[in-house]
N, C-alpha and C positions, 0 to 999 in steps of 0.2 A: 621390743625392748627402748629399757629406756637410755638416753643419752646425756651425759654432760652438757651442757649450756655449751658453750667453745666447741661443737662438731657443728660445723656446717651443713646446712640445710641440705645441699646435692650428697652428703655425703651418710646421711641418714636413712635420705630416700634408696641409694645405690644400697648400702650394708642392710638394708630391714626388708630390699628386694630379694637380694641373692638367700638372705638367709631366712625369710618368711615363706617367699613365693609371692605367690599371683596368683591367688584364688579366684578372679573372674577369668581368668583360661588358661587355668587348672592345672597352675605350671605348680609344682613341688619346691620348698626354697631346701636348702639346705641340710637346716635340722631336723625337715621331714624325713629327706633322705638317709640322714644319719639312722633314727629310728627305723626308718623300714632295713635296712643292711643289719641292727643289731636285732632286730627279730628272724632274719633269716640267718644270721651265723648263729644263735640260737637252736634254729630249726637243724640245724646241721647236725650240731654240736648231740641236740638228744637223739637225732639216729642214729650216732656214729655211737652212742649206750646202748642204744636199745639193737643195734645189731650186734655189738659185742654181746651184751645178756645173750640174746638167742643165738648164737655160735654161729652166726653167718658172716665169718669174716671175708669172704670172695667180695660182698659190698664195700669194704673196709679202706681200700686204696683209692676207687671214687672220689668217695665219701671225706679221705683227707686232703684231695685236690680239692673238691668243693670250698674244705673249710680255709686251706690257703690263701686261697681266692677272696674267699670272704671278709677274711682278716683284715687283708690287703685292702680290699673294698672299703670296709667300716674304717680303718687306719686312715685313708686318703682323704675321709669324707669329714673323719674328724679333725684332723687338720687344718681343712679348710676351717671347720666350723670356727674352732677356737682362736685360728688364726682373725678372721674375720672380727670376732667378738672382742680380742685385743685392739683393736683397729677402732672401735666402737669407743672400750670403757675404759683402756690403758691411760692413766694419767700424762705419761708421758707423748702423750699426742698431743696435748696442749701447747708444749713449745711449736711443733712442726706445725701444727694449724694456724699459730699466729705467722711461724714463716711464710706461709703459705697467701696469707692474708696481705704480706706486706707483698709478695711478687707478684700474686694472681687478681685481678680485679672481678673476676667471675669465681663464682662458688664452686661454677659445674668442670671448674680446671680445676680445685680441689678434689673434686668427687673422681674426676679421672686419674687425677694423681694414687688416691689412695686404692683405687680396684688396679692399677698398675704395681703398687706394690704388692695387692696379693697376690694376682695372677703370678708375680714371679717368683713365687713361694713355692717353688716344684725341687723336689729331688733331680738332683741333673746327676748322682751316681748313676741312674738308671739310664741315661740316653749316652753317657761315656761307655757302658756294658754292653749298649745295643750297637753302636758303632764298633767296640775292640771284636765283637760278635761278628757283624757283621763282613768287616775285611776280612777276617778268619774265610769265612763259608762263600766268599766271593775268592777266594784263593784255589780252594775245594773244587769251587763249581768250575775254575778256569782250565786248572784238572784233567778234572772227570771230564771236560768235553772235548777237550787235545786228545784224550787218550783216545776216548771212544771215535772221533774223526778217525787218529791212526790205524785202530782196531779196523773200522769199516772200510779206508782205504786198503788195507793189507787183504782181506774177504774178498777185494772186488779185485785182484790180482790173484786169486787162488785155483781159478778156473773153474770155480761151484755156481751155477748161479743160485742166487739165494732171493728171500722174499721180497718182492717192489719196496715193502715198505723200510727198507733198509736204505732205498737211495731216491724213491720219487716220493718230495713232501705233496703232492695232491693224493697219491696213493695210501698215505700215513694218515693224512684228512677225512681221507674215504671211510679209512677203518676205525678211525678213533671218536667217538664219542665222548657228548659234555653231561656232565651229572651233574653241573654245579643249578644252585640256586632254587633245592630240592629236586631235580630232574627237569624245572620249567625248560632251562636251557637243553638238556636234550632234545624235546620236542621241538624246539625252535629248530636249533640245529641242525636236526635232519628233513626239517623242511626245506631248508635254505640251501643245507650244504648240495647236492647236485645242481641248482643254480650256479654256486660259487666255482664249482670244480667243471662245468660245460657237459655235463651229462645228461642224458636225456632221460625226463623226468614223468615218470608215470602217473598220467591222469588216472582218477577214480573210474570207475566203468560207467556209470551215469554222463560222465562228461567228455565220454570216445564219440566220437560221432559216425554214425551208421550211415551207410547207402541210402538214397531214397525208393532204391528199386530194387529188383535182386533179377539177372541176366535172366531171360527164358532156358528151360531145359533143354540142356543140345546144343546150347549157341554159347560159345567165349565172345568176350570183349574185343575187337581188335587192338592190334600194338599198332602203333605209328610210332617210327625211328626217322627222328627227323637231325638232318648232319646242320651243325651254324658253325662259322665261322669264329675264330678267337676274338673278334672285334665284337662280335655279336651279346647284345646285355640278355641273358639267361635267369629267368625269373627264378630264384629261391627265396624259400623260407626262411623270413626272416630270425624268427627262432633258432631255427637250424645253423643260420650264417652266424648269428651269436654264438653259439653253444661252440663251432668249430673253431671260433676265435678264441673261445675261451680256453679249449684245449687246446691251443697255438701256444697260447702265451704260456698254461700251465711247463709246455714242453720246453719253452725257455729258461724258464726259473731253476735255482741251483740245484743240486743234490742236495741230499741231508747231512752228508760229512762237512760238506761248507758250511751249511746255518751253522752247524755245532762248532767247526774253526773260529765263526764269527761271533757265535757266543763267548768262545773261550778268550777271543781277545776283547772284548765286551769287557766279560769280568777282570780280566790283567788291566784295565784300563780307568777301571773304575775306581773312585777314592768317594768311597761314603762319608754324607756330613749332613747335618741339621743346618736349620738356615734360621733366620730370627733371633730373637733372645736367648734360646737353645743354642744358637752358634757365637752368640754374644758368651754367655754364662762359658762354654768349654771351650773356649778357644785355647789357651791355654793347657799344656800337658798336667801341670799339675793341677791333684784338687785342691780345691778348698774353699769348704760353703759357706763365706761370708763374702770372697771376692766372686764367685759364678753368680750368688744371689744378686750382687751389688752392680752388678754387669747386664744381667737380663732385664733387673728392675731401669737401670738405664735407658739401655735398649727399646723398651716399653715407651717408656717419655720423650723419648727423641724421636719415633717414630710416629708420635703423639703429638710431635711438634713443640714440644718442650725442651725448654734453650736450660741448659747445664751453666747452671749460674752461680754465683755463693750461696744464695739464700738454697737453691734448689739442692745445694749438694748438703748444706748445713739438714734440710728435710730429711733430705734420704737419711743421713745419718741415725736421723732418731727413728725414723718409722723400722730402718732397716735393724734398728733393735729390740724396735717393739715383736716385727712380723719374724726373728730369727726365735728369739724369746731364749736365749742360752744363755746363764750366769758368767758361761767360760768364753764367750763370745761377746769383747765388747766393741761398738762400730761408729768411729770417731770421723770428723771432716776429714784428716790426713787420709783415714783408712777408705776412705770412696773418691777420694782427690788419686788415689795412687792406682785401685781397682780400675778406674776410666782413663789413668794415664793423662789427666788435664791438670 
C-alpha cells in the first residue's frame, strides 16, 4: 500500500507486515485472512440455501451456528484491517506523527506507539460480559458442590453401603477415563493410572519371566521357613514397596465430599478478573467506549516504557479519534487526561 510521506519508516513496515503478511515465512496478512473469512462465510450461506431448497431442515441449526461464528470472525478481521488502514492513510495522523517526532528520538518508538493504538482497539463489552457470566457460574458451582457434599455426607450416615466411588478419590480415578485430545489421553491415562494408584501393573505375556526348568514329576519344591527378628532387614521387591507406599498415601487422602467442600469454598472465594490492558480498560463499572480504549492504550504504552507526557497525551487524543472513527465520539486532550486520571 502507498503511505503519505509523513508516515515514519518503522510505522510503514509494521503496518505493511500486519496487512500483507510475510510471504517468505508463509505468514498471511490480515487482508488475506479477511478474504478467506469472506469466502468461508459465503460457502456457509450457499450451503444454508441449498439445504433449504432440498428440504433438509435438520442441518440448519448447525449451519446457522457456523454462520454466526463466521460473521463474527469476518467482522473482527474487517475491523482490524480498517483500523490499520486508517492509521496509515488518515490525514489526521500527520499531527500525531509530528508530536511523536518531537517526543521520540527513534521512529521505532513511533512504530510501537501505533502498534499499541491498534492492539488496544478491542470490544471490551465482551470481557465485561465474560466476567459477569463467570461470577454467576462460580456462585452456581459453589452451591452445587456444597449441596452434593452434604448429600454424600447424609448418604454415609444412612446405613447403606454405597459404591466406593462415592468416597474414594483413588477409586474414582480408577474408574474414570480421559477422552481428551481425540482419545490420545485415554491411552496415556490407562497406561500410567495403575502406577499412580499403586496397582499391580499387568505385564505382557512376552515380558513374564518363566522358570528356567520345571521340577521333576512327583517331586515338589521344598518350602523353607525362616524366622527373622524385627530388626533384621528382609529383601522386599522395590516395585512392590513403591506400590505399598502409594496405596498407603492414597489411603490417607481426603474423601470425595471433603474435596467437594474445598471446591465450594474455592468458588465462593474466587473473584473473576482480567489482567493487563483488559483490566485497565474495564476497571470502572460503567462501560464507555472512549474511556475503555484510552485506558487500554495507555496501559500498553506504559508497559512498553513510554512516559505519559503532554505530547504523548496530545498524540493519544489524535490517534484515539482515528482508531474509534465515530463522528459522535470526539477525543480531546482533556478526555485522555481524565481517562488516565493524570
